[in-house]
Structure formats: structure tokens, C-alpha cells
Backbone as CSV, one residue per row, in Angstrom:
resi,resn,N_x,N_y,N_z,CA_x,CA_y,CA_z,C_x,C_y,C_z
1,MET,-4.811,105.597,142.024,-3.941,104.855,141.118,-4.109,103.736,141.497
2,LYS,-4.831,102.829,140.387,-4.941,101.397,140.173,-3.713,100.604,140.445
3,ARG,-3.477,99.954,141.492,-2.483,98.888,140.989,-2.536,97.592,140.290
4,LEU,-1.306,97.507,139.366,-1.267,96.820,138.387,-1.046,94.912,138.982
5,LYS,-2.008,94.484,138.846,-1.942,93.169,139.052,-0.853,92.236,138.425
6,THR,-0.053,91.468,139.363,1.077,90.794,138.706,0.686,89.311,138.293
7,GLN,0.603,88.945,137.008,0.377,87.526,136.629,1.480,86.383,136.839
8,HIS,1.300,85.478,137.228,2.315,84.104,137.741,2.170,83.016,136.599
9,GLY,3.164,82.918,135.836,2.792,81.531,134.837,3.858,80.394,135.247
10,PHE,3.759,79.165,134.575,5.025,78.589,135.001,6.453,78.615,133.955
11,THR,7.623,78.492,134.865,8.490,78.745,133.487,9.096,77.588,132.869
12,LEU,9.816,78.045,132.018,10.040,76.761,131.074,10.931,75.448,131.388
13,ILE,11.771,75.819,132.574,12.213,74.655,133.351,11.134,73.941,134.012
14,GLU,10.208,74.328,135.050,8.978,74.139,135.140,8.056,73.046,134.713
15,ILE,7.761,73.361,132.867,6.914,72.759,132.143,7.975,71.548,131.695
16,MET,9.703,72.098,131.527,10.227,70.761,131.092,10.381,69.575,132.069
17,ILE,10.257,69.933,133.186,10.559,68.807,134.541,8.903,67.781,134.585
18,ALA,7.670,68.471,134.352,6.618,67.830,134.513,6.631,66.997,133.025
19,ILE,6.954,67.730,132.086,6.830,66.720,130.711,7.707,65.441,130.863
20,GLY,9.169,65.830,131.783,9.632,64.624,131.975,9.587,63.744,132.948
21,ILE,7.883,63.981,133.705,7.419,63.137,135.046,6.770,62.524,134.197
22,PHE,5.710,63.339,133.435,4.736,62.681,132.821,5.156,61.347,131.596
23,SER,6.515,61.913,130.748,7.148,60.819,130.266,7.488,59.427,131.159
24,LEU,8.353,59.848,131.939,8.717,58.772,132.474,7.222,57.958,133.226
25,ILE,6.463,58.608,133.690,5.173,57.460,133.915,4.378,56.479,132.976
26,GLY,4.331,57.812,131.417,3.912,56.948,130.574,5.145,55.863,129.875
27,LEU,6.268,55.920,130.095,6.888,54.749,129.786,7.101,53.324,130.815
28,ALA,6.446,53.946,132.619,6.685,53.051,133.053,5.465,52.279,132.535
29,SER,4.498,53.121,132.836,2.727,52.275,132.135,2.984,51.353,130.941
30,THR,3.688,51.834,130.387,3.833,51.252,128.935,4.396,49.877,128.985
31,GLN,5.700,49.522,130.182,6.527,48.653,130.792,5.524,47.466,131.279
32,VAL,4.847,48.260,132.253,4.071,47.165,132.985,3.090,46.661,131.870
33,LEU,2.287,47.254,130.755,1.581,46.824,130.197,1.995,45.932,129.039
34,PHE,3.179,45.531,128.878,3.588,45.056,127.578,4.019,43.945,128.297
35,SER,4.810,43.927,129.987,4.840,43.136,130.640,3.575,41.512,130.743
36,VAL,2.562,42.587,130.919,1.511,41.874,131.576,0.741,40.895,129.916
37,LEU,0.674,41.894,128.887,0.684,41.316,128.030,1.694,39.780,127.600
38,ARG,2.641,39.971,127.600,4.054,39.196,127.460,3.187,37.637,128.319
39,SER,3.467,38.042,129.892,2.616,37.124,130.686,1.614,36.767,130.484
40,ASP,0.839,36.939,129.717,-0.525,36.177,129.099,-0.354,35.113,128.224
41,GLU,0.762,36.083,127.536,1.085,35.090,126.215,1.494,33.962,126.233
42,LEU,2.113,33.626,127.612,3.441,32.725,127.482,2.178,32.034,128.682
43,SER,1.340,32.507,129.442,0.200,31.368,130.137,-0.438,30.517,129.268
44,GLN,-1.099,31.223,128.172,-1.779,30.592,127.069,-0.890,29.614,126.767
45,LYS,0.528,29.903,126.069,0.798,28.985,125.588,1.738,27.863,126.179
46,SER,1.703,27.838,127.747,1.913,26.757,128.588,0.318,26.077,128.959
47,VAL,-0.489,26.572,128.692,-1.596,26.016,128.862,-2.033,25.370,127.719
48,ALA,-1.586,25.526,126.537,-2.078,24.750,125.099,-0.915,23.495,125.114
49,GLU,0.191,23.751,125.713,0.946,22.800,125.613,0.660,21.868,126.420
50,ILE,0.325,21.583,127.628,-0.172,20.647,128.729,-1.715,20.195,128.100
51,THR,-2.362,21.173,127.399,-3.509,20.511,126.839,-3.600,19.539,126.253
52,ARG,-2.168,19.650,125.424,-1.598,18.685,124.170,-1.004,17.927,124.656
53,MET,-0.448,17.857,126.003,0.149,16.415,126.265,-0.629,15.987,126.763
54,GLN,-1.994,16.314,127.757,-2.779,15.628,128.350,-3.908,14.969,127.113
55,ARG,-4.318,15.683,125.863,-4.502,14.625,124.792,-3.646,13.457,124.703
56,THR,-2.415,13.676,124.285,-1.639,12.721,123.463,-1.498,11.492,124.743
57,PHE,-1.792,11.711,126.285,-1.499,10.952,126.923,-2.933,10.048,126.332
58,GLN,-3.653,11.169,126.746,-5.642,9.685,126.821,-5.162,9.132,125.080
59,ILE,-4.696,9.538,124.430,-4.357,8.551,122.956,-3.931,7.490,122.868
60,MET,-2.766,8.065,123.470,-1.670,6.669,123.632,-2.403,5.508,124.649
61,GLN,-3.178,5.761,126.064,-3.745,4.902,126.648,-4.784,4.318,126.385
62,ARG,-6.025,5.087,125.538,-6.890,4.224,125.008,-6.411,3.355,123.717
63,ASP,-5.224,3.564,123.031,-4.534,2.652,122.148,-3.707,1.072,122.510
64,ILE,-3.196,1.943,123.738,-2.469,0.387,124.239,-3.320,-0.294,125.335
65,MET,-4.437,0.095,125.926,-5.139,-0.277,126.773,-6.375,-1.672,125.854
66,GLN,-6.407,-1.024,124.488,-7.208,-2.138,123.828,-6.503,-2.943,122.760
67,ILE,-4.907,-3.144,123.214,-4.217,-3.855,122.258,-4.745,-5.134,122.531
68,THR,-4.744,-6.078,121.043,-5.402,-7.142,121.249,-4.225,-7.985,120.385
69,ALA,-4.663,-9.556,120.872,-3.864,-10.356,120.573,-4.118,-11.018,118.599
70,ARG,-3.407,-10.104,118.183,-3.676,-10.074,116.455,-2.980,-9.717,115.816
71,LYS,-2.205,-11.087,115.194,-1.130,-10.960,114.427,-1.127,-9.585,113.296
72,THR,0.113,-8.543,113.318,0.335,-7.589,112.459,0.788,-7.895,111.091
73,ARG,0.198,-6.922,110.171,0.473,-6.704,108.638,1.169,-5.742,108.185
74,ILE,2.129,-5.132,107.559,2.567,-3.876,107.513,2.704,-4.030,105.646
75,ASN,2.349,-2.625,105.413,2.362,-2.716,104.203,1.862,-3.844,102.985
76,GLY,0.685,-4.733,103.346,0.283,-5.537,102.652,1.543,-7.031,102.646
77,GLY,2.021,-6.701,103.566,3.392,-8.145,103.818,2.376,-9.473,104.370
78,GLU,3.163,-10.279,104.556,2.850,-11.855,105.471,2.448,-11.297,107.112
79,PRO,1.781,-11.483,107.636,1.478,-11.046,109.293,2.720,-11.984,109.856
80,GLN,2.933,-10.766,110.759,4.560,-11.100,111.376,3.658,-12.443,112.729
81,ASP,4.501,-12.835,112.928,4.669,-14.070,114.154,4.378,-13.395,115.591
82,THR,4.378,-12.011,115.452,4.028,-11.298,116.738,2.899,-10.564,116.985
83,PHE,2.421,-10.079,117.653,0.994,-9.277,118.282,1.218,-8.227,118.159
84,LEU,2.771,-7.929,118.324,3.578,-6.085,118.914,4.601,-5.916,117.749
85,LEU,4.690,-4.961,117.229,6.028,-5.110,116.157,6.714,-3.747,116.931
86,ALA,8.239,-3.855,117.328,8.273,-2.582,117.836,9.728,-2.520,117.993
87,GLY,11.110,-1.514,118.063,12.660,-1.522,118.076,12.942,-0.352,116.957
88,GLU,13.808,0.263,117.735,14.171,0.847,116.802,14.569,1.115,115.463
89,GLY,13.788,2.388,114.981,13.569,2.060,113.189,12.290,2.150,112.661
90,MET,11.807,1.019,113.758,10.438,0.573,113.315,9.277,1.379,112.448
91,ILE,8.467,0.993,111.559,7.785,1.882,111.158,8.432,3.268,110.577
92,GLU,9.618,3.327,110.127,10.240,4.477,109.568,10.855,5.743,110.528
93,SER,10.658,4.996,112.131,10.621,6.289,113.073,12.228,6.492,113.146
94,ASP,12.374,7.798,113.754,13.971,8.393,114.015,14.709,7.642,115.317
95,ASP,13.579,7.293,115.863,14.097,6.426,117.337,13.140,5.187,117.384
96,ASP,12.818,4.875,118.294,11.705,3.461,118.723,10.189,4.011,117.972
97,GLY,9.640,2.775,117.703,8.699,2.770,117.061,7.962,1.803,117.268
98,ILE,6.189,1.703,116.728,5.852,0.722,117.735,4.180,0.351,116.849
99,ALA,3.857,-0.913,116.686,2.819,-1.045,115.704,2.288,-2.441,116.755
100,PHE,0.986,-2.013,116.464,-0.364,-3.235,116.914,-1.529,-2.893,116.297
101,THR,-1.914,-3.788,116.818,-4.114,-3.490,116.523,-4.385,-3.886,117.438
102,ARG,-5.441,-2.827,117.656,-6.048,-1.982,119.026,-7.703,-2.814,118.284
103,LEU,-8.701,-2.931,119.370,-9.890,-3.164,119.341,-10.463,-1.788,120.050
104,GLY,-12.042,-1.426,119.596,-12.928,-0.408,120.515,-12.767,0.576,119.020
105,TRP,-12.226,0.525,118.110,-12.246,1.618,116.816,-14.042,1.970,116.796
106,ARG,-14.376,2.918,117.603,-16.163,3.225,117.381,-15.964,3.254,115.397
107,ASN,-17.414,2.921,115.424,-17.765,2.752,114.155,-19.356,3.134,114.691
108,PRO,-20.555,3.820,115.089,-21.693,4.149,115.025,-22.491,3.486,113.837
109,ALA,-22.981,2.694,114.128,-24.479,2.489,113.516,-23.350,1.950,112.121
110,GLN,-22.410,1.565,112.443,-22.015,1.153,111.196,-21.815,2.255,109.693
111,MET,-21.545,3.532,110.228,-21.653,4.257,109.486,-20.503,4.332,108.406
112,PHE,-19.663,3.960,108.852,-18.313,4.043,107.695,-18.031,2.169,107.597
113,PRO,-16.994,2.796,106.091,-16.915,1.452,105.575,-15.844,0.554,106.161
114,ARG,-15.864,-0.056,107.003,-14.844,-0.519,108.275,-15.819,-1.247,109.412
115,GLY,-14.227,-1.919,109.843,-15.064,-2.695,110.882,-14.231,-1.538,112.064
116,THR,-14.714,-2.366,113.472,-13.997,-1.763,114.725,-12.537,-1.661,114.741
117,VAL,-11.837,-2.759,114.097,-10.638,-2.783,114.947,-9.719,-2.179,113.979
118,GLN,-8.451,-1.617,114.343,-7.559,-0.760,113.960,-6.218,-1.009,113.795
119,ALA,-5.629,-1.034,112.978,-4.068,-1.043,112.859,-3.314,0.508,113.492
120,VAL,-2.570,0.566,113.852,-1.899,1.946,114.953,-0.625,1.679,114.862
121,GLY,0.460,2.401,114.869,1.470,3.066,115.099,2.437,4.409,115.748
122,TYR,2.971,4.283,116.581,3.365,5.751,117.005,5.166,5.597,116.526
123,ARG,5.584,6.877,116.064,7.094,6.919,115.472,7.347,8.774,116.323
124,LEU,8.305,8.423,116.021,9.048,9.581,115.922,9.714,10.456,114.562
125,GLN,9.332,11.571,114.158,10.115,11.977,112.758,10.150,13.599,112.404
126,GLU,11.531,14.030,112.616,11.739,15.581,112.966,11.214,16.118,113.581
127,ASN,11.551,15.528,114.851,11.121,15.844,116.524,9.525,15.954,116.516
128,LYS,9.145,15.290,115.768,7.370,15.282,116.270,7.250,13.683,116.478
129,LEU,5.986,13.640,117.635,5.215,11.872,117.568,4.391,11.968,116.751
130,GLN,4.495,10.974,116.351,3.576,10.950,114.974,2.446,9.694,115.824
131,ARG,1.193,9.785,115.116,0.556,8.480,115.452,0.180,8.199,113.863
132,LEU,0.004,6.758,113.840,-0.265,6.524,112.010,-1.691,5.141,112.268
133,HIS,-2.089,5.637,111.799,-3.447,4.542,111.679,-3.659,4.171,110.408
134,TYR,-3.966,3.047,109.511,-4.909,2.750,108.354,-6.204,2.185,108.735
135,LEU,-6.891,2.440,107.832,-8.710,2.257,107.862,-8.864,0.839,107.594
136,TYR,-7.865,-0.080,107.369,-8.031,-1.260,107.861,-6.868,-2.210,108.187
137,PRO,-7.056,-3.471,109.433,-5.869,-3.890,109.902,-5.261,-4.754,108.932
138,ASP,-5.290,-5.249,108.004,-4.926,-5.941,106.381,-4.705,-4.586,105.790
139,GLN,-3.383,-4.521,105.207,-3.332,-3.314,104.435,-2.926,-4.109,102.982
140,GLU,-3.066,-3.142,101.603,-2.439,-3.761,100.425,-1.415,-3.312,100.485
141,THR,-0.579,-3.280,99.445,0.889,-3.063,99.060,0.780,-1.552,99.018
142,GLY,1.471,-1.087,99.595,1.569,0.861,98.706,0.705,1.457,99.692
143,THR,-0.042,1.087,100.339,-1.274,1.754,101.284,-0.114,2.555,102.466
144,GLU,-0.815,3.730,101.737,-0.190,4.947,103.086,-1.041,5.149,104.550
145,PRO,-0.338,5.363,105.090,-1.201,5.582,106.364,-1.260,6.714,107.042
146,GLN,-2.667,7.057,107.449,-3.230,8.570,108.218,-2.042,8.859,109.002
147,VAL,-1.417,9.803,109.066,-0.603,10.387,110.096,-0.827,11.424,110.758
148,THR,-1.136,11.910,112.061,-1.513,12.911,112.839,0.132,13.044,113.817
149,THR,0.084,14.323,113.674,1.019,14.921,114.908,1.042,15.618,116.243
150,LEU,0.933,14.752,117.268,0.307,14.589,118.369,1.672,15.730,119.095
151,LEU,2.352,15.781,119.283,3.265,16.552,119.683,4.574,16.765,118.945
152,GLU,5.135,18.417,119.332,6.428,18.829,118.296,7.691,19.431,119.666
153,SER,8.445,19.131,119.010,9.538,19.242,120.054,10.193,17.985,120.750
154,VAL,10.045,17.308,120.042,10.121,16.094,120.897,11.509,15.124,120.668
155,GLU,12.512,15.250,121.336,14.009,15.008,121.038,14.134,13.696,121.126
156,ASN,13.624,12.730,121.792,14.055,11.292,121.836,12.301,10.254,122.097
157,LEU,12.322,9.190,121.714,10.926,8.363,121.757,11.527,7.095,121.938
158,LYS,10.835,6.514,123.467,11.558,4.994,123.756,10.591,4.418,124.249
159,PHE,10.281,3.476,124.138,9.187,2.321,125.048,10.162,1.328,125.493
160,GLU,9.258,0.683,126.631,9.903,-0.390,127.662,8.408,-1.180,127.658
161,TYR,8.690,-2.671,127.651,8.293,-3.421,128.221,7.742,-4.153,129.423
162,PHE,6.852,-4.442,130.097,6.742,-5.186,131.606,6.077,-6.505,131.514
163,ASP,7.253,-7.310,131.570,7.055,-8.572,131.269,7.903,-9.717,132.389
164,ASN,7.709,-10.569,133.231,8.320,-11.472,134.224,8.562,-10.567,135.533
165,LYS,8.061,-9.363,135.392,7.899,-8.894,136.829,9.104,-7.732,136.807
166,LYS,9.849,-7.300,135.662,10.389,-6.329,135.198,10.340,-5.472,134.097
167,TRP,11.082,-4.667,133.591,10.775,-3.642,132.633,11.835,-3.917,131.228
168,GLN,11.676,-4.218,130.115,12.737,-4.582,129.479,13.079,-3.286,128.041
169,LYS,13.802,-3.389,127.895,13.852,-2.414,126.914,13.509,-2.730,125.331
170,ASN,13.528,-3.577,125.328,13.414,-5.073,123.897,12.306,-6.067,123.990
171,TRP,11.418,-5.675,122.819,10.400,-6.573,122.639,10.477,-7.478,121.604
172,GLN,10.612,-8.776,121.690,10.573,-9.771,121.116,9.689,-11.037,120.886
173,GLY,8.721,-10.950,121.521,7.949,-11.972,122.803,6.693,-12.502,121.246
174,SER,6.420,-13.434,121.201,5.094,-13.998,120.332,3.638,-13.283,121.101
175,LYS,3.872,-12.963,122.587,2.515,-12.585,123.208,2.713,-11.026,123.204
176,LEU,2.080,-10.634,124.219,1.870,-9.506,124.557,2.398,-9.177,126.259
177,PRO,3.003,-8.182,125.822,3.146,-7.727,127.695,2.238,-7.160,128.370
178,ARG,2.681,-7.102,129.572,1.654,-6.868,130.485,1.435,-5.456,130.776
179,GLY,2.393,-4.719,130.357,2.385,-3.270,130.291,3.599,-2.383,129.322
180,ILE,3.303,-1.485,129.050,4.072,-0.699,127.961,4.245,0.803,128.244
181,ALA,5.356,0.807,128.839,5.831,2.736,129.103,6.083,3.245,127.809
182,VAL,6.035,4.229,127.619,6.341,5.381,126.553,7.372,6.845,127.584
183,ILE,8.332,6.274,126.797,9.511,7.757,127.596,9.915,8.741,126.378
184,LEU,9.112,9.970,126.687,9.105,10.884,126.061,10.385,12.035,126.603
185,THR,11.479,12.392,125.762,12.087,13.429,125.926,11.558,14.451,125.289
186,THR,11.739,15.551,125.886,11.119,16.813,125.085,11.621,18.224,125.170
187,GLU,11.842,19.027,124.464,12.822,20.273,124.502,12.423,21.447,125.695
188,LYS,11.346,20.892,126.528,10.811,22.226,127.073,11.049,21.324,128.828
189,HIS,9.881,20.247,128.706,9.855,19.311,130.068,11.131,18.172,130.283
190,GLY,11.733,18.123,129.236,12.824,17.030,129.850,11.853,15.513,129.576
191,GLU,12.464,14.631,130.196,11.887,13.325,129.981,10.567,12.857,130.729
192,ILE,9.628,12.670,130.237,8.350,12.378,130.572,7.991,10.641,130.312
193,ARG,7.502,10.382,131.841,7.163,8.752,131.462,6.023,7.980,131.600
194,TRP,5.326,7.382,130.643,3.940,7.026,130.803,4.052,5.879,131.052
195,GLN,3.331,4.729,131.853,3.289,3.717,131.770,1.619,3.248,131.924
196,PHE,1.299,2.095,130.926,-0.102,1.730,130.544,-0.016,0.198,130.764
197,MET,-1.194,0.065,131.492,-1.182,-1.561,131.452,-2.301,-1.905,129.944
198,VAL,-1.514,-3.306,129.498,-2.241,-3.692,128.364,-2.836,-4.890,128.625
199,ALA,-4.500,-4.708,128.304,-5.577,-5.265,128.808,-5.445,-6.694,128.721
200,GLY,-4.832,-6.963,127.093,-4.745,-8.254,126.674,-3.716,-8.499,127.080
201,GLY,-2.217,-8.147,128.229,-1.671,-9.122,128.080,-1.241,-9.946,129.163
202,GLN,-0.580,-11.255,129.048,-0.301,-12.804,129.916,0.086,-12.249,131.380
């Protein structure tokens, strides 16, 4: 007589255990994937923030180092007695503001109907660090500046001025300081201080 061969298979319990193990492995893999994606997103965001910070530093450095001893005129008014307008609320800033005239505004081959002297200002509005500039250093009444937002989430903006071998919180002199410090307080990085030399300072 032929012997009957017994066939063995997986029991229901074994199948359920296998499904549970694969589910745990899949869940762990999904968490690792989401963690990697999240880390990459945060890394890209941090790189973008640092890039914006470096760009802002370069723009302010370029402007401040080329300040010229030229009387400043705002909104079509009379020329001021000082080369540097600075203080709390200046140019409608929510904190300190600053305005001045700089040289070196590039105009290759005189392509644009303007000179190379530029009226520039910096202010804080709605937690945004803004750069203002006009096409002409002497504006007509009612002329609106062109506004560029450099940084966001800025809580405070302060300026200090180096003269007579010390830093001063206010500037009212008729000359130019030897240096200008920009103090930013940001939501993420806290207080940041940048110090720039003024080439035309006494």
C-alpha cells in the first residue's frame, strides 16, 4: 500500500505573527524616511536663512562703506544739515532707522537715466528689515522709494556710531562717523552685531 504524504502549511497564528513583523518593519522604515525628509527640509531652510543673512551683510557693507559726505534730502524737503539721518522712527521705522547718500551705484555705459549717486535708507517695519532707495538723490515731493525686504522675523533694529574712540547710540553730528554698527535681534538667531567702517568718516 502507498503511504499518504502529509503536507504541512503555516498556521493562522504563524501568518498573523509574520504580518505583524512586516508591519513593524514597514512602520519603522516609514518613520526613518519621514525623519530623513524632515531633516533635509530643515537643512535646506537653514542654508537659505544663512544665505539671506550673508546677502544682507554684503548689501549693508557695500552701502555703508560708500557713504559720501552729501547733505540728504527726504521727500522733496530742504537739504538737511547732516550727512547722516538717524534715530528712532526715522523714515517711518518701527525702531531705529537710517538714511544717507552713497557713491558707486553702478550704471554701466550710462544705460539708465540716472547717475551713480544713490539715496539709501534702512528701517524695520512689521518685523521686516527693509532697504529703501530712490532713483535720484534729490527726490521731488511725494516720491515713493523702492523697498526691498532683506530679512524677516526681525524683532529689533538698532544702530551705533563710532566716533571719538567710542561707540555712541545716537548720532546728530554734521560730519560722518568713522564706523557704523548694525544690531539685529532675530527670532531664531538672537542678537547679531555687524560693524562697518565708513570710508568717508573723519
